[in-house]
Residue, then its C-alpha position, 0 to 999 in steps of 0.5 A: m530654690p524651688e524645683f519644678p518638674p519638667m513640663n510635657g510638650a502638650e501642656g507647656r509648649r504646644g497646647g497650654a500656657p508656658r511656664v514664664l521666668l521673669i528675669g530682672y532687678n526684682g526685690a531691690n526696693n526700686t519703685g520703677a522696677e516694682a511697678r514694671l514687674l506688677v504690670i508685667i505679671d498682669d500682662v502675662r496673666a492677661v495673655f496666658g490666663p490666671g493659671a500660667l505659672v510665673t517665677v520671679p528670681t531675686l537677690n532680695e527675697k524679703n523685699l520682694r515678698r513685701y509686695l508680691e505674694e506667692g501662690p499656686a501660679l506665682r513662685i519666688a525663686p531666691i538666687p545667689t549673687i554668683f548667679p550663672f548656675a541658678i539662672r541656667r537651672l531656672v531657664r531649663e525649667h521654664d518655657l518662656v524667658m522674659l527680661v523685665e528690667g528696664s535698664c536692660y542693655m546698659d552698664s551704667w549701674t553695673s556690668a553684672l546685671l547686664w551679664e545676668f540678662l545676657w546669660g539668661t538669653r544665652q541659656a534660653r537659646a541653648f535649651g531651645k526656650a523662647s525669649v523676649a526682652y519686654a519694654v526695655d532700654a539700651g544705653r551706654l556700653k563699654p566696648s567689651n560689653a557692646k560686643l557681648v550685647k551684639r552677640e547674645a542679644s541677637k539670640t533673643d526671639l523678640i526685643i521690645t524697647r521702650t523708646h525709639a532711641a533704645a532700638r536705634r542704639l541696639r541696631e547701632v551695636g549690631v543686634t540682629a534680633p527682631i525689635e519692636v518699639t512700645a513704651d515702658t510698662a509703668f505707664t499703665f500702673e495705677p495706685s490704689e485709692e487707699d494709697k491716694d488717701l494716705v498720701r493726702r494725709e501724710r504730705p509735708r506741711a504745705g504752703r502753696g503746695v509740694a515740690g518733689l525732689s527725686v534724688m540719686d547719688f550719681h557717685l555710687w555707680p557703677v557697682v563693681i565686682r571685687p573679692f573684698g572691700r570696705k563693709e559700708h561700700c558693699y552692696k552684696w558680696p562680691y558687688f561693691f559701690s564705686r567709692s573713693s575719697e573724691r567720690c565721697r566728697c562729690s556725694l556730699e557736695l551733691a547733697a548740699s546742692w539739693a538742700a540749697e535748691a530745696d531751701r530756695i524753693v521753700e523761700k521763693h515759692d512757698l512750696s514744701i519739699a518731698l525728698i523722694a528716694m525712688e530706690e532704697l539706695d537713694e535714701p542716704l543722699a536724701r537724708a544728707a540733703f535733709a540734714r543740710m536744709r535750713h527749713p527741715e520743718r518744711a520737708r519730709i523724706y519718702s523712701s521706697r524702703e518704706h513705701h511700695a510702688s502704689r504709695m510712691t506713685a500716688l505721691l508723685r501724682s500729687l506734686d505741684l512740681l518735680v525735679a527728677s533724677r530717676y527715670h520712673a519718677g518722671v514716668l509715674s508722675l506723667a498721668a497727672q501732668v506734674p510740671q517737671v525738670a530732670l537732672g540726669h546722668d544717663p540716656r534714659l531721662e534724656s531720651f524720655y524728655g526728647e519723646l515728650g518734646i521738653r528735652d531742650e528746655y527742661f533736661v539738665r545733664h550731670p555732671d555740669p558745674e552750672a547744673f543746679r543754677k540751670v535747674a533753678e532757672r527751669v524751676d522758676r520758669l515752670l512755676a511762673d507758667p506751667r500751662p504750656v508744659r502741662e499740655l505737652l505732658k498731657m499729650g505725651n502721656a496719652e501717646h505713651v499709654e497707647r504705646a504701652g498697651r502694645n506690649r500686651s498685644l505683642l506678647r499675645e502675638f508672639a505666643r500665638g506664633r509659638g503655638w501656645k494657647v492665649v486668652e483672647 
């Protein structure tokens, strides 16, 4: 891990740009986290100038280097899976700690990530460093974790949430830190023209167009901490996926359901299929669904393991229809008003669709034995007449882009209040 000499007060605290530590889900080959991180680095540069030092800690250094290049003002800091000492050390060496993972205050995926973010906040308070949670979400919490969030998140200098529902959830658990509501940073992410051209060339063989199915294996989560377990179920020691014979059976059933809906779309609507793995961990389910299709020649798998956020965003915006199980599939496709249905298992997509005004008609909860029948009905309705939904998505995108622009403004205002020099 790189060591940085301590900053003097004039340079790092009162007169110059702070050293910024971005704690998040960095380097996991997750399209949403990647898009968020790139926009947040741009926001930091816009506020503090191109010379402000930004450090990005990661459990997956190789993956992070795929799209982030180190330089004099950007450092990548590998950290171990047992993170407390590394995070403490990094916080001590910086002036501003920013929590940048969207799924910040929830334990749907794992308590370990939540604990990392709260630990970073706790250390910032202990060392007298500034802390900001930047365009984050809040979701379901076990009672013990809710108590931790109430105690530790209240030590944050500023929490910016990406939805009104997230702000409400934090207040309901008793968080007393200042809270502002904006929108996810990924709403302002733009793919490159080169990647748009690449996607056009590589789209699956089309009939009338392409439907994207953003799949996720709900039965892997949460990741739990164990001293040992089966190798194929290990994320990174000591973190293991929640697997059992019953969960494995449910995963296979989920793959079969996705395959059946993909074939139905091909046969009824003459659309080809893009099976989209927004995180590398979604790829096994996408491959399992592909293997069960009757029309695999009309399908192609797109994985974040192979394609960075710019390419994945270009793909999402080229679709004629989207069925999304990943929050950022919906977010990153919104600029193109791609008609969409969500099959979701946590509050993020549900809250997002609520803000778009399409939750009651186009959000389907999982688990539900009738889930894929409901998805099919909504897909048919959208394809019969997508215009009303497109209008709602157009208005929703304009609103969210405007709200996302406030992230940078709030960061600049916060920096001024700390006495840091900012770029006007």
